[in-house]
C-alpha positions in Angstrom: 96.9 167.4 87.3 98.7 170.7 88.0 102.0 169.1 87.1 100.6 167.7 83.9 99.1 171.1 82.9 102.5 172.7 83.6 104.1 170.2 81.1 105.9 167.9 83.6 107.1 165.0 81.4 106.7 162.5 84.3 102.9 162.9 84.2 102.7 161.7 80.6 103.2 158.1 81.7 100.6 156.3 83.8 100.8 152.5 84.3 99.7 151.0 81.0 99.4 154.2 79.1 101.8 156.5 77.4 100.1 159.8 77.0 100.9 162.1 74.2 102.0 165.6 75.1 99.4 166.7 72.6 96.5 165.1 74.4 94.2 167.4 76.1 94.3 167.3 79.9 90.6 166.4 80.1 91.3 163.3 77.9 94.3 162.2 79.9 92.3 162.5 83.1 89.5 160.4 81.7 92.0 157.7 80.7 93.5 157.7 84.2 90.2 157.7 86.1 89.8 153.9 86.1 93.2 153.6 87.7 92.0 155.8 90.6 88.9 153.7 91.0 91.0 150.6 91.2 93.4 152.2 93.7 90.5 153.4 95.9 89.0 149.8 95.7 92.3 148.2 96.6 92.9 150.6 99.5 89.4 149.8 100.8 90.0 146.1 100.6 93.3 146.5 102.4 91.8 148.8 105.1 88.9 146.4 105.8 91.2 143.4 105.8 89.0 141.7 103.2 90.3 138.3 102.2 90.3 138.0 98.4 90.2 134.7 96.7 93.5 133.2 95.6 92.1 131.5 92.6 89.5 132.1 89.9 87.7 129.4 87.9 88.6 129.7 84.3 86.7 127.2 82.0 88.8 125.8 79.2 87.4 123.5 76.5 88.9 121.4 73.7 87.0 120.5 70.6 88.8 117.9 68.5 87.9 117.2 64.8 90.3 114.7 63.3 93.7 116.2 63.3 92.5 119.7 64.3 91.8 120.8 67.9 90.4 124.1 69.1 91.1 125.3 72.7 88.7 127.8 74.0 90.1 130.4 76.5 87.8 133.0 78.2 90.3 135.8 78.2 92.7 137.6 76.0 95.6 135.3 76.3 99.0 136.7 75.4 100.4 135.2 72.2 103.1 133.3 74.2 100.3 131.2 75.7 98.9 130.3 72.3 102.3 129.5 71.0 103.2 127.2 73.9 99.8 125.4 73.6 100.5 124.8 69.9 104.0 123.6 70.5 103.0 121.1 73.1 99.8 119.9 71.5 99.6 116.3 70.2 97.4 117.5 67.3 98.7 118.4 63.8 96.8 121.7 64.0 95.8 123.4 67.2 93.8 126.7 67.3 93.8 128.6 70.6 90.6 130.7 70.6 90.6 133.6 73.0 87.5 135.5 74.1 85.6 132.2 74.2 82.8 131.6 76.8 83.3 134.9 78.6 86.0 137.4 79.2 88.3 137.7 82.2 90.7 140.2 81.0 94.3 139.9 79.8 96.3 136.9 81.0 100.0 136.4 80.2 102.5 133.7 80.9 105.1 134.2 83.6 107.6 135.8 81.2 105.0 138.3 80.0 103.8 139.7 83.3 105.8 142.8 84.1 103.0 144.9 85.5 104.3 148.1 83.9 102.5 147.9 80.5 98.8 148.0 79.6 98.2 144.3 79.2 99.6 143.0 82.5 98.3 146.1 84.3 94.8 145.7 82.9 93.5 144.5 86.2 93.7 148.1 87.4 90.7 148.8 85.1 88.6 146.2 86.9 87.7 145.6 90.5 89.8 142.5 91.1 93.3 141.7 92.0 95.9 141.0 89.4 96.4 137.5 88.0 99.6 136.4 89.6 102.3 134.3 88.0 101.8 131.6 86.9 98.2 132.2 85.7 99.0 131.9 82.0 101.3 129.0 82.6 98.4 127.1 84.3 96.3 127.8 81.2 98.9 126.2 79.0 99.3 123.2 81.3 95.6 122.5 81.6 95.0 123.1 77.9 97.7 120.5 77.0 96.3 118.0 79.5 92.8 118.4 77.8 94.4 118.1 74.3 96.2 114.9 75.3 93.0 113.4 76.8 91.0 114.4 73.7 93.6 112.7 71.4 93.7 109.6 73.6 89.9 109.4 73.6 89.8 109.7 69.8 92.4 106.9 69.2 90.4 104.3 71.2 
């Protein structure tokens, strides 16, 4: 905080945020506070040797209406996930619908997860570990499986 108040340019970038030099220090501190909460939580988990789950149930659903299918995803899926689902879908029109049946944060495909920008560093604003590669890829794979099953069931 002292470095930021003195104008140190290195303090204007916090994982996931680019702070403007014109932002008041109080505002910057408030934006960075959740990162400190996550860091404290992660250190506590590490110090206690807590074993965290290596998976998280994520309910996907497919609704098919003729040549149109809707895939519900309970997160903010990066656009690459929606694009890949559409490209691999057997339906003429496929609509990936994010924020459906809950919200588990941002999830990107493997190529999207750099952990240095807001979206893939979003887990730091929660009390959970990051989604590891290939979380978004698994969403695409399962969505396409469900789409294929739905189309097959409609044909019979």
